[in-house]
N, C-alpha and C positions, 0 to 999 in steps of 0.2 A: 410618091408619098409611101413611106414605109412606117407602119405603126405596130407596136406590140403592147397589148393591154396587160399590165402586170397583175391585175386582179382576176381576170378571166382566162388568161393564157391564150387569148385570141390574137391572131397575127393577120396583118393585111399589107399587101404591097400592090399599089395601083397607080394608075395615071388618072388624075381627076380633072385635068385641064388640057385641052388640045384644040388647035385650030380656032383659038379665040373664044372657046366656050367651055363651061364646066360640063363634065360628063356625069349625067344624072345618076347612073347606076353606081359609079365610083363614089360620088358624094354620099349617096344613100349608105354604102358600105362603111365609109368613114364615120358617118353619124352613128352607125350601129356600134363600131369599136369604141367610140367616144361617149356612149350612153352612160347613164347613171347605173353603175354595176350593182348597186344595192336594190334598185327597183325595176331595172330594165327599161326605164322611161327614156325615150329618145327626144331630143330637140335638135332641129337643124343648127349646126354650128355656123357662126358668122363666117361668111366667105373670106373676109379680110384675115381672120385667124388662120384659115387654111392656107391662104396665100403667104402669110407670114411663116408658116411652117415650111412651105416650099422654099422660100428665100433662106430660111435658117439652115435647112438641109444643104443647100448650095454653098452657103457661107462657111459651114463647118466642113465642107468637102468630105462627106462621109456617106458610105453606103449602108451603115448600120441603121436599124430602125430606131425611131423615137420610142422610148419606153414610157408609155402613158400611165401616169399615176392617177390623174383625175381629168376628165373632160367635162361633159355636161353633168350638172348636179341638180337634182330636183329640189324644189323648195323644201320638201319634207326632209330629205337627206341633209340639205344645208342647215336647216334649223337644228336637227339633231347634232350635227358636228359642231355647230356654234355653241350649243348648250354644253357640250362635252369639253369646250374650251381647248380645241386643238388648233388654234391659230386660223380659224375660218372667219371670214368677214360675214357680218349679218346679212348684207345685201351683195353677196359675191357675184362677180361677173360670170362665174360658172353657171349660175341659174339662167343667165341670158344666152348661154352658148357662145360666150365671148372670152373664155379663158381655158387654158389647158396647162396642167402641171405635168412636166415631163422631164426625162433624163435622156442622156445619150451616152452609151458605153464608151469608155475611154476619154470622156470629157468631164472636167470638173464643173460644178455649177458656178 
């Protein structure tokens, strides 16, 4: 897993799964990078989302980091963004740690 948070400038390259198990320290570091950057609140991301990122990285066949635009979003941050009408769902999956907005250099959305 390779992540770069575009809001904080933080970078992480780690192995989060090995020998049939999640690596606790790596998952903790991933959750930190994916925290709500407005409030620094952390919520454990859904393991399926992390696995999906791993599969996506393999499918894209890239060593470039995912550029994280938004990972976890606190209810307070989500409500503010919803009020500002920036295309945010009122009950966003970001609040549940089940969504990540990202880009990958050299790839179109």
